[in-house]
N, C-alpha and C positions, 0 to 999 in steps of 0.2 A: 767552049770547053767544059766540062763534067767538074765537080768542086773536087772530088776526089783526083782527078786528073792532072786538077790545078796544084795540091796542093803534094803529088808526086814530083810535079815539074819543080815547084818553090824547095822541097827538101833535097831532090837531085843537085841542084843550084849552091844550096847551101854542103851539101858534101862536096861536092867539087872543089869548093871556095876553101873547105878545110885541109882537104889533100893538097891543094895547089899550095895552100901558104907557107912562106919559108918557114924554117924550124927555129927557134931563139934561143941561145946559150943559158939564157935563165931558167933559174929553178920556179916550178908553178906547181901547186897543187889543183888539184881536178876542182873545175867550178864551182862545184857542188860544198868545198869547203870555203867560205865565204864567210864576210860580215855580217853577224846574227843566225848565222847558223847552228841548229839543235844537233847534237852529236849524241848516237845511245849510249846510255850507261849501260855498266855490268856485262860488258862484254870485250872480247879482245877486239879491238876496234882498227879498223881497216883504214888508214889515210893513205892516197894514193894521187902521182902528179908526172912531170916528164921534167925531163934534165939533160944535159950533155951525157953521153957515156962516159963513165967512170966518176961523176961527179958526188961529192959526197953530200946528202942529204940529213939533214936533221930537223926532226917535228919535236915543239916543249908545248906541253899544256901541261897545266894543274902539278907542277913540280916532277914531271916526267918529260926524259928528253931519250928518242929513240931515232938511231943513226942506219942509213944504207946507203948503196950505191947503185945509183941507177946503170940499168942495162937496156942496152936499143933505145934509150931515149926513153926509160920509163923505170919510177920507183914506185916500191910500198913499202910501208912499215905498217906495224902491227902494235897501237897502244895497248898497256895493262888496261884491265878494268876501269871506267873513270865512275867516279860515284856523281849522282844528283846534285847538280849546283850552276852557280856560275852569274852573272857573266864574266868570261876568263878571255885572254889574250893570248891567241895560239898563231907561235912562229914557225916559220917553215922555211928555213937555211940553207943554203949552199953558196954558189959563188953570191950571191944576191940574198937579201932577206926579206920576204912578205909575213907581215902582222896581220893578224884576220883577228877584227875587235867583237866584243861582245857579244862572244859565243858561249853557249849554254850547252851543260849534258842533261839530260833527261831521257823521254822516250819519243820516239821518232815513228811515225805510223805513216805507210802508204794508202792512197784513196785514190780508187781506181774503177773501171769499168764503161757506160756509154752516158746516154745523155743524163739522166736522174740525179749519176753522181758529179758528172759537171755540173749542173743547175746550180748556178748562181745565189749568193743573197740577194743580189740584186734582182733578183726572180722571182724573188717570194712576195706575197700579197703584203706583206708589213716589213719592207727591207728598212726603213729607217728607223724603226723602233729594234729593230736587231742589231744595227750597225751601231747606235748610241748606248749597247750596253755591251758594246765587244771588244772595250780597250783591256787589253791584258798582254804586257811585254813580257809574259813568260809562256804565252802560245806564238808560235810564229809559223808562217808561211808560206809555201815555195809552190807555184805553179809552172809545169812541166809546159814547153812550148808543145803545143800540138803539131803532127806531122807524121809523116811516114819516109821509110826507108830499107832499100833494098837489102841493106845488110848493118850487122849492127851498130849503132854509132859510139865513139871512144866517149864521147862528155856534150852536155846541152847547156844552154846558156841560164844560170841559175842564179835569181833573187833573192834571199829570206827576206821576209816582210815582218816586221813585229803586227802584231793582230791588233785591229781598230778600226774605228769608224772610215778612216780614209784608204784602208787596206782590204777588208774583210767584204766589201761587194762584189769583188771580182773572184771570190775565192768559191769550193765547194759548199755550199748549203749543208751537205749530207756530214759533210767533210768538218765543217765549222762547229756544228752543233754535238758532232762525237767529239772534237778535242774540247771543245769548251767544257762537256758536262767529264769529260777524264780530266782536265785541270782542277776542278771541283773537288774531283773524288781522291786525286792523288797526290795534290800539291807537289807536284815535280812539273819541272818545264815541258812543254812536247809541242813536237815539232810535228806539221804535216805536210804531205808532198801530194800535191793534186796532180792524176796523171790518169785524165780520163777524155772520153773521143766520142761524141755524140754519134750516132747511126754504125755504132761499130759491132762486129759479132766476135764470138769468143775467140776465134780461131785467129784472130787477127792480132790478138794479145798473147800469143804462144810462138817458143823459139819453133823459126820453121824447120830447125835440124829435128826436134821432139817428131814433127807429123809428116817427116819423111817418106816412110814405110808404110804408113798408114792414111793414105790418099783416101780410100773408097770410106773409111771410118769417118774421117773427119772432115771432109768438104761437102757441106750441103750441095743440094740438087740445082741449084741455081746461083751458087757462088762460086769465084774459081779460084783455082790455087793461086794466082797470080798476086793474090792481095794476101795471102796467109803471112801471119807473122809481121807484115809492115809495122803495125801501131808496137810490136817488141819492141822492134829494131831502132825506131825511133823515138820512145816514150820508158821503156822498162829496162832496155841493155843499159841504157847510161847511168841507171841509178846504182847497176850492182859494182863493187857490194856495200856500199853503202850502209852502214847500221840501221837498222832497223827494228822495232818489237813486232810488226807485225802488218798486215792488210787489211784493208775494209773496202770491199767492191760492190758495185749494183750496176749489173748487167742481166741482160737475159733477152729483153723484147725483142732483139732483132734475133734472134736464133729459135723463139717460138713454133715457127713451122718446121722445127727440126729438133723438137724438143724431146723427144728418143734419144737422140744421137747426144745431146747434151748432157745424160747420163756420164758418157765417156769421155765427153772433150772438157768440161769443168773441171773432173777431178786431176784431168791432164794438166792443164794448166796449174793447176794447186801445186800437184806434184813437181811441175818441171820450174817454176819459180823457187820453191823450195830448194829443188837441187842445184841451179846456179847461183843463189842467193849467199849459199854456202853459209847458212846460221841456222842450219838444224830446221827443226818443223814447226817453224813460229806461226804464232794464232793466221788464220785466215778467218775473217769476220763476212758473212754477207749479205744482203740483203733480198727476202722473195718478192718476186712482181707484186705490183699494187695491184688493188682491182684497176680493170678498165674496161672501154667499150659498152655494149647496151645491156642495161639488166634485163633478163628474159625470166618469165614466172614458172618455165617447164625445162625440166632436166632436157641439157644435151649435150655433146660431145664439146671440149676445148681445147685448143693447142696450149691456150696461157696455164691451163690448169695443168695438162701435161708436163708443160717446162717448170711451173710451181713444185711438181711432185719430184722430178729432176734435181731440183734444188736441194728439198727436203732430202730425199737419197744421199745426197751428197754429205749434207750434215749430219747424216747419221752414221757413215760410210767412211769418211776421212778423218781420220786425228785432227784433233786441237784446232777446229772448223765450229763456226755454230751461226745458223740462221735468225735476221731478225725477222719477224712475220709483220707484215702490214695491211693486212685484212680492213684494217678500219681507215686506212690514208688513202683513199682511190678518187680518183675523179669519171664517173662514164663519159664525158667528153675533152677529157685531157691527159691524153699518155704522163706529162709533166704532171703529175697531182703536187702544188701548192706548198702540201703538210709536209715542211720535211723535218722540224725539229724531233717528232715522234721518230723518228726513222734514224736520226744520230743518236737521241736517247738509248733506244733497246740497242744500237751496235755496243753503245758506251757499259751497259751491262753486261751484254755478253763478252767484253772484255774484261770486266771485274773479274769473271768467272774463270775465261779461258786463259788469259793473258796472265791472268795476276794470283788465280787461286781463289778468290775469295768466295766465301758461301754465301752467294745469292741465287735468286732464282732469276734465270737468263730465258728460259723459254716459258712458251705457253704449255697449254694441256697438249700433250702428246699421246696420238693411238699407239696403244698396245698389243690388244686381241677383243677378239668379237665372241659370243656364244651366243647360238640360236636357241629361241624358247620358245615352240609355238608359231605365234604369228608376229614374237617379237627380236629383237635382236637388241644383247646387250654389250656396250663396248667399254673395254677398262681403258683407264688413260693413269700415264705416268706425268712426273712434272707437275704437281698438284697445286703448289705454290699455297699451300693452306686449305685448297680445295675449288670446287669448280662451278661457276657463275653464268649464269645466264645474263649478257648486259643488256638492261632496257627491256625486259619483257622475257616472252616463252623464246626457246630456241628456235633456230632458224636455220637454213642451210644445209638441211639433212636429205639425203633421197634414200631410196631402197628399192631393192629388185628380186624379182624371183628366178626363177631358171632359165627363161627367156631374155635374161639379160635385159630388159625394158627399166627404165629406172622411174620413178614417181617418186614427186615430192611424200615428204614423212613427217609424222609428231615425230619429236623428240621431248623428252623430260630429262632430268638430272637426278638420280638414285644415289645418293653417298659420292661413292668415286668415280660412278658410271653415269653411263648414257643410254635410257633406253629407247628404242628407235621402233618406229613403227607405222602402218600402212593400210587402209583399207580397203585396199588394191591390189595388196600384196599378200595371199595368207599365207604361203611358206617360203619368205625370204632366203635371199643365201649371199647378198653384198649390200653393202652401205658404202656413201660417199658422201661426202661432206664439202660443202664449198667449193665443186666440182664445177667450174663457170668461170667464164673472162672476168665479169666483174659479180665474186661472189659476195652475197649480202648473209653475214653471218655475225653471231654475237656469243660463242663460248669462251670466254675464259678463264684465267686461275685468278683464286684472291690477290695475286700480286699484281694484278691489272695487264697481264699477257696476255693476247689474243693465239688458240688454237691454229696450227697450221692447217690449212687444207689436205683431205688426205682421202683413200679409197681403200676398202678391204679387199677389193676383187683383184684378179690378175688377168681382166678382160684384153684383148689385144687394143693398143691405143693406136689413134688416127695418123701419128706422125711415126708410129713404128713401122720399120721394113718390113714388105710381106714377103712372107716365105715363099 
């Protein structure tokens, strides 16, 4: 039996067991509300659970007491915005009383995607060093149990753990480094919910109803409709509408063969999560694919470059998003590069700007426009972060093409806020590409220390673009 089939069998059994379990009269909060939980500050905070029909339920925390009556065995209250702090005791009472201890109020972030988000601290090259410095009672971790489901689940087994050497090893390395850096910057409690799954395509993470009338658009040529939404059902739907500050996302490797399609499907995921969470356009921060596979010396087409472009376009077109560029964190022999610390750090910088409105440079140089002057192309950039830098020597990674659309390696030089590109093999250039490879070897940064995203100035047809 395949691993996918096995996890479906396990989930079906879990769902059947939940549906067939006898109802209880006791009031009960959703399992996300547990000892050690972090609640989102500054919002009208939903708290929900189960009870007998007609049972009065009261939730108390931080001087607040809010009551409601259960209908059809379910109840929901909304607390007035809470200020960061704690630990608090949260009481949920009806015919019985439940006390949740050591509850914090701060910022909650969901960490999702495929295997590079799932990759744990124990999988790093220096896990013991990282774990030994991880103790932080104000940073809490929750791992969503992996699984799939044919329909949206109502709840999951949830255990909040205090971050430290005994707990962080099994948590997302990218998520941990992100949360650690946020804690240093914000000085408030932070809760991280890791909901990631290796080998997954983006379509598995989207509510199937959103994709129902878009079959041809969202389903890859070799990936069946039956799996669509299965991870969303088991690993995202049960989290809604838990109060969150935002999402960090690292996924795309498995969608590279359908990179052009990703331009549509990835923004679809962001929009649908925001709609279904009902907390507005919360920040959605994501990681551009790391370099991977063989380093080549001559320009060629690349599905991975096309996927990176789809991610870049999403960061430019979808409000309150940002992309962490990690062209310096790859490994040609490993799709799971171990250098996760800069990944989390750059996501945290992006959060400072997008989520918290701080005046920080959070992007590397961003291509703006080009001007052709004889045999040279002058490229203009934004997000200069104090100025352009060729890190470690002469600029690398630029190619140029003429009207025949054949690209050649090019010389490139920084001139003020621009880069001038030329090649002796192209007398009349029409297009420039930067870092257009599976494994780009590039070194254009700004003085803030952030690398430029790969890009192209042309609109030539792509290898993953549907043929007209």
